[in-house]
N, C-alpha and C positions, 0 to 999 in steps of 0.2 A: 420296713425296719421297725415294726411295732414291737419286736422282741426287746429292743432297748427300753421302750417305755414299760414293758412288763417287768424287765429287770429292775428298774428303779422303783416300780410300784411294790415289788417284793421287799424293797429296802426302806419302805416308808417309816417303820419304827426306828430305824437307824437315824433317819433325818429328824424325827420328832425328839429323840433322846439328845441329839446334838443341839438342837434349838433350845431345849429346856436347859441344858448345861450352860449355854451362852447367856440366856436370860437370867440365870441365877447369879451371874457376875455382872452386877449393875455397873453402868459406864456413862454417867452424866458428863457432858463435855467439860465443865469447869473442874471436875475432880480428877486431877492427873493420876494420883495413886490408884484409884479404882479403874480408870481406863487402862493404865499400864498393866494392872493385874490381868485384865481380860486379854491384853496383847500378848503377855507371856503365855497364857493358857493356849491361845490360838497358835502361837508360834510352835509350841510343842506338838499340836495336832498336825501342823503343816510339815514340820521336820520328820514326823513319822511317815509321811507319804513320800519322802525323798526330796523335799524342797530345800533349796538353799535360801535362808532368810537373812536379809539385811535390815538392821534397825537404824532408823533415822531419828536421833534424839531431838526432843523438843522441850524447851524450858517451861513454857506456860500451859501446854496441853499434853496429852498423851503422846508417847513416842510412836512414830509411824513405822510400819513394817511392810517390806516388799519380799514376797516369796517368788522363787523362780524354779521352774522345772525345765529340763532339756536346754540348759544354758548354751551348749555348744552346737545345738541343731541349727540347720540353715533356715532362712526365712525370718521375716519380722515377727516379733512376739505378738500374741494376743494378750491384751491387757484387761484383766478383770478388776473393776474398781468398786471397792466397798468402803464404808465408814463404820468404825466400831462405836462411836459415841452416840448417845441418845439424849432426848430432852428430859428424861426422867431422873429426878434427884435421887441420890443415895438414900436408902431406907424406904423407897416406894414399895418394894416387895412386901413389906409388913402390912401395908394397907391395900395393896393390889397384887395379891399372890397369883402365881401361875396356876391356871386351872384349864381343864380340858373337858369338852363334851364330845359327842360322837363325830362332829364335823370340824370343830374349831379348837385352836390352841390360843389361850388368852395370856397376856402378860405384858409388862413394860418392855418396849423394844421388839416385841414379837415380829411385827411387820416391818418396822423402820429402824434398822434394817438387819436384824439378826437372822431373819429368815433368808435374806440375801446372802449373808456370809455362810449360812448353813448350806444353801443350794450350791454355792461355789465349791465348798469343801466336799460336799457329797458327790458333785459331778466328777471331781478329780478322783476321789476314792472309788467311785463306781466304775469309771473308765479303766482304772488300774485293775480292779477286780474282774472286770469284763475282758481284760487283755487287749483293749483297743485304745489305750492312751496315745494321743497323736505324737508324731516325731517332729514337733516344731516347738519353739520356745513359748511357754505359757507363763505369764506373770500375774500375780495377785497382789494388788496394793490395798493396804488397810490403813485408812486415814483416821484422824481422831478429832476433827473439828468441823465437820460438814454442817452440823446443826447451827453453828454460829458464824458461818460464812466462808469457811475453808481458808482463812487468812494465813494460817501456818502451814498449809499444805498445797495451795494452788500452784505455786511455782514448780514444785516437784511433780504434781499431777500432769501439768502441761509438758514438762521436760520428758517424762516417761512416755506420755501419749505420742509425742513427736517421734519417738523411736519405734512405735508400734504400728502394726498394720491395721488394727481395728481395736476399738475399746467397747467392752461390754460392761454396762453399769448395772449394778445389782440392786437398784431401787425397786420398790414394789411395782407389781404389774398394774395394768389399767383395769378398769371395772370388768372388761370382757376377757381378762387374763391375756391381754395382748401386750404389745410394746409401745413405748412412747416415742413417737417420731418427730415431735416438736415440743419445745418448752419455751415459754416466754422468758425473756431476759428481764432484769430489774435494775432500777436505780432509785436512789433516795436523796432528798434535798431538804435542807432546813433554810427557809427564807426568813431573815430577820429584818424588821423595819425599825429604824431609829428616828425618833422625833424629838420633841422637847416638852418637858413637864411644865405645867402651869396650873394655877388654881382654877377649877372648873366654874366657880361662881364669880370670883373677883376679876379674873383676867383670862377668859377662855381664848380670846383672840391672840394671846401671847404664846399659846401652846402650839405644838405640831403633833397631831394625833396619830400615833403609830398604829393604833387599832384600825382606824379608817384606812391607813395605807396598806396594812396587811390584808384587810378585807378586799381592797381593790386587787391586790396580788393574787388572792385566792380565786377571784373571778377570772383573772387572766390565766391562771394555771388550769382551771376547769375548761377554759376554751381550747386548750391544747389537745383535749381528748379526740381520738379518731378511732372509735370503737369498731367501725367496719373494717379497719385494718389490724385490729387486735391491739390497739394502743390505748392504754388508760392512764390518766393522770388524776390521782385521787388525793385531795386535801384531807388528811386523816387526823391531824391534831392542830389546834390553834391555841395560843395563849397570849396574854398581855394585860397590862394595867397594873397599877400599884395602889389604887384607892378609889373609893366612890366619888371623891371630889377633886380628883387629879386628872388632868389631861395626860393620857398615857404616853410616856417617853419611849417605850419599847413594846414590841409585839412580834410574834413569829408564828410560822406555820410549817408543818411537815408535809411533804408531798411524796407519795408512793407512786412510782412509775413502772409500768409493765409494757412490753413491746414484743411483737412477733418477728420483726425483721430488723436488721442492723441499721438500715437507713432511718427507720423511725427512732431508734435509740439516739442517733446523731442529731436528728431534727429536734427532739425534745431537749436534749442536753444543751444544744446551742440556744434554743429559745429561753430556757430557764436562766442560763448564764447571762443572757442579754436583757433580762427584765429591767425596766426603768421605773423610778419612783413616780407616783401620780400626785401625791399631796405635796404642794410647794414646801421646800425646805427639808423634806424627809430624805433619809438615805436607806439604802438596802445593803445587806450583807448576805451572801449566798454561799452555803457550804453544802457539799455533796458531790456525788459522782455516779457513773455507771458502775454497778457492782458486777453484773454478769451480762454478757451479750446473749442473745437468744440462741437456742438450738433450733435452727431453721429446718423446715421440711423442704429441702432443696433437692436437686438432682442426685447429689451424692447420698443423701439420706434415703431417698426413694430406692436407689440401687442397692444400698446396704440392707434395707428392710426386705426387699424382694428376695434377696438371697436367703435371709433368715426364714422368710415365709415358705420358700421352696423346701428348705431342709425340715421345717416343722411338718410339712405335708407328708414327708417320708415316715414320720412318727404317727400319722393319722390325726395330727393336731391342726385345726384351722386357726392360724395366727392372725389376730386383728391388730389394729393400731389406733392410737389416740394421742392426746397430748395433755399438757398441764400448764396452769397459770403460774405455778410455783417453780422454783429453780432447783437444780441439783448440780453435782460436779460434771454431769454430762454437758451442761452449758459450756464449761471450760474447754473440754476436749473437742466438742463439735465446732465451737467458734474458732478453734485453732486449725480447723480444716481436716481433722482426723475422722475417718469413718467411725461413727458412734451409734450404738443402740442402747437405749435406756429402758428400764422397767423389766429386767430379766429376773427380778426377785420374786418373792411370794405374792400370792393373791389373798386379799383379806380386806378388812375395814378398820377404821378408827385410829389412823396414825395420830400420835400425840394426844389421844383421847382415852378416857377410862375404859372404853370397850375395845381397845386395840387388840386385834387378833389376826391370825393367819388361818386360812382354810387348809386343813391337813391334806386334803386330796390334791392341793396345788403343788405340794412339795415334790412328789415324784415326777409330776408332769414338767415342772420347771427345771428340775435336775436333768431330766432326759433331754429337754430342749437345749439347755446349756451344754450338755455332753455332746450332742450331735453337732452343735455349732463349733465347739472346740475341735472335734474330730474331723469335720468335713469342710471347715471354712476355706474358701478359695480367695486368693488375693492377699496383698500386704506382704 
């Protein structure tokens, strides 16, 4: 079926033009008007393909949009999951304009993840033009706060995923233009030590040193690392003290936690919540929680990936796999037990960096891959 790949290769400039148009509409997460403007623009594109679009208003972030094709067809939907927001502030284009060379398209949000949105729309458009759009429900969810933790969208993501047969997440591809079959989960905690102030010269014995307490807790946190299992507990910030001659009454430290399997998430969470003071008279306050469970490379993930790999082979593409220490919305759907594939977006470099770019040649390949997945997917 290399003809499908050739078909999308001949549409490369269509994809580039669409991606450039999306990048011109800046969409930083905190700027609701800008994100909503992008959402309105994309809605028009989707409705032009025959999609029915539902808008989910949000007060603090951009409105979420859900596009549906083949609403009355049988079978569970395939859910395409994208986010419209980026980390780039409004006005970035003035200092970081869109530019192109022979191989790359540069600009804010190019890779993360306006290329993913481009590929999703181009796959739909291309299948329709090719006359092979599948007769099953296809849903495309466009969220607006992924870069800040998906707090305004996660419940909707999980609700829609639970109605779906499989979720394709349009985050950037791996370095070998493959899919992500695992992602670490994450948690964060702030551990605060409360002691008692006293003059460091006149009455040091009357004080309770919160810095010494938090130093002990930092060592205890570090001992929870289990790197051979993919678990890291990193003390990344520490603060305390009020003056050079005062026994510090308060101190605190921040812990960033990553884990590959849910059992490790539970182990670390339990251990941190049960930390006990070391310095006599001191007290601890612990704030934090598990943010996202891991996307595990379990039997379901392996089965889902192998089906995608077999379909890619029909296009003449060797589809590899890898993972990531960072999180995405794929963590949410995979942890809910829904077949999930992540990294179906563009291939490039520089996410969140000044050299962010997508490799132009990856756009037709990824569109062809997504198209065959949409057209031929079995199950669900």
